[in-house]
N, C-alpha and C positions, 0 to 999 in steps of 0.2 A: 501390349499397351494395354488391352483391356483389363488384364489381369493387376496390373501395376494400378491403375487409377482406380478400379474397384475397393483394392486392398486398401491402398491410401486413404480413400473415404472411409471405410470401415474402421481401419487403425486410428484414424485422426479423431472419428466422432467417438470411439472407446473413450479414448484419453481426454476429449473435452468434457463428454459427459460425466466421467467419473470426476473432474474438476466441478463441474455445473453443480452435482450432488454435495461433493464436499463443502462449498463454498456456502450453498443454501440451506446447509444443515447449520452452517456458522452462525448464519443472522438469527436461528432459534436458540440460541446459547450467549448469553450476555458474558461470560467469563472469556470468550473469543473477541477482545477488544480491537478495534481497527488499527489503534498504533503500533500492536506487536508484529501487524504484517509489513515486509520490506516495501519500499518504494514501488518496486516495479508490480507486486502484488496488489497494491492499491488500486494501479492504472488499469491491470488488467480485470480486476474483482469489478470495477466501476462499470466497466464495457459489457461485461458479460449479463449484468442484469438488463441488457436490452436485447436480448435475443428475440429475432423477427417472429411473427406469428406462424403457427405450425403449419398453417394451411399454404404459406410462401415458400416452397419447397426449395425453389431456387436461390430465394435470398437465404434461407436456413445453410444450405449448401456453402455460398459464398461465405457468410458468418463463420462457418466452423473452418474454411480454407484462410481466410484474412485472419483469425485468432489462433491458429496453431502455430506452434513454434517446432515441431516434430511431426514427420509421417513415417509411414513404414512402405518400404517399395519392395515388391515381390517381383524375381525374376527366375528366369530357369538357368540354375548352376551349370556353367561349363569347367567346374573343377574337378579333379580327378577322382576324387574320394564321393563326390556328388553329383558326377555328370548326370543331366537330365533332370535332377529332382527339382521342385520347387522350394525357394529360398525366399526369405526376407528381411530386410536389414532397416534399422532406423536411421533416419537421416534429418538434418535440419533443414526446414525450408522457411520460406517468405514469398507471399504474392505481393509485398510492397507494405506500407506502414498500415498499422492499425487503423480503422476505419476508414482506410483511402488505397485499399488493395486491388489489382487487378483481375484476381481471379484465376492467373497463371501461377503454380506453385514454381519455384527455382530453388535450385539444389546449389550446395559447393561440394562436390567431391574429388575425389584423387584415384588417380589409375592404379594406385597399390591397393586400393578395395576391391574385395571382391565382387560385391554388388555392380560397380563400375565395370568390371572386365565382363560380365555376364552381360551388360548391357551393350557395350561394344560388340562383342559378338553375334549378338541378335539385332544389334541395330534397332533398337526399340525407342529410342530418345533422342530429341533434336538438341545439340548443345548450341548453346547462345550465351552471348555476355550480356549482363545484366546491369543494372544501375547500383550506385551504392547504397541504396534503401535497403538491400539484403543484409548489410554490414549494419546499419540501424537497428536491425532485429538482433542481429548475432555478431556483437562487435568484438568477440572473442576468437571468432574464425579468422580475422585480419592477419593474424601473425603467426600463421600456421608455417611449417617448414617450408621453404622453398624447394627444396629437392623433394618433395612429395608430389609436387605438381598439380595442385589443385586448380579444378576450374570450374565455371558456372555450367548449369545444364537445366533445359526446361522442358516440364512436361507437355507433350501434346495430347489435348485431352478427346477423349474420340467417345468415351462412354461415362455416364455417372448415375449412380446408385446412391441413394440414402436410406441408412436406415437410423431413425432419431425416436424410435417407441415401438409400441405395440401395432399390429397391422402388416407387418412384412415390408419389402424394401420399396422405395419410391423411385421411379426411373425418372430422371430429369434430361431433358434435352440438352446438348451443349449450345443451342442456340438460347434456351431459356437462361442456361447458366450466366452466360456472357450478357443477356439483356434480360434480367429477369423483370416477373410484372411486379409493378408498384401500386397495385389496386387500393392497398392497405395503409400507404403512406401518408394520407389526407387527416389520419386518427390521431389527434394530439398525443395520445398514449405512446405512438411510435414514431414521432418527430425527432430525428436525430441525424448527427454528422453522417454515420455509415450509410443510410440512404441517399443523402444529397451528394455525397462523395461518389455513391454507384451513379446515380445520374450523370454527374459531370463525367465520369469515367468513358460512360454510352455516348453520351452527345459528343463529346472530341474524338472518338473512334470513328464515328459516322462520316 
């Protein structure tokens, strides 16, 4: 599980960082007009302009997980040709609606997938039923073939390492991740729905 969470955080970060850079560069070129972007891109670009302060590492981690659509799952293979080798696969994830996430990544997977078979044998993931908010983020997954027996799985987070710039990994405790410090939220430059929704989630869970 430690390997899974670390790889997820790292791969999600790389994906999001690449998109941040692309969109940041677009703002410096007038020929990239806003009306050329599809509706979903408008929505996600708007929210990405409100990245939490770099020193609020728990909030940054929550922000990345909440805005990511996919993540890499690392497992130890049980397949014949790759037995005991580490492998990774990309899956759709969601921790809830944009700017109102729980911080818990959910996946929609099938037993036919090799990653799922590896997880079942190694028993490193807790399977749960999730709310329909997952399909709000991934509506295309609602009509997958019934004979593929897709089901929801939830990651039990035990360790979090964040790499969001130079200076090495930043370790974030699970407690801080689920109850991030809000020291900078009084700053008007950082007053937005994402933080208020995190506060609401924290209060409702206590």
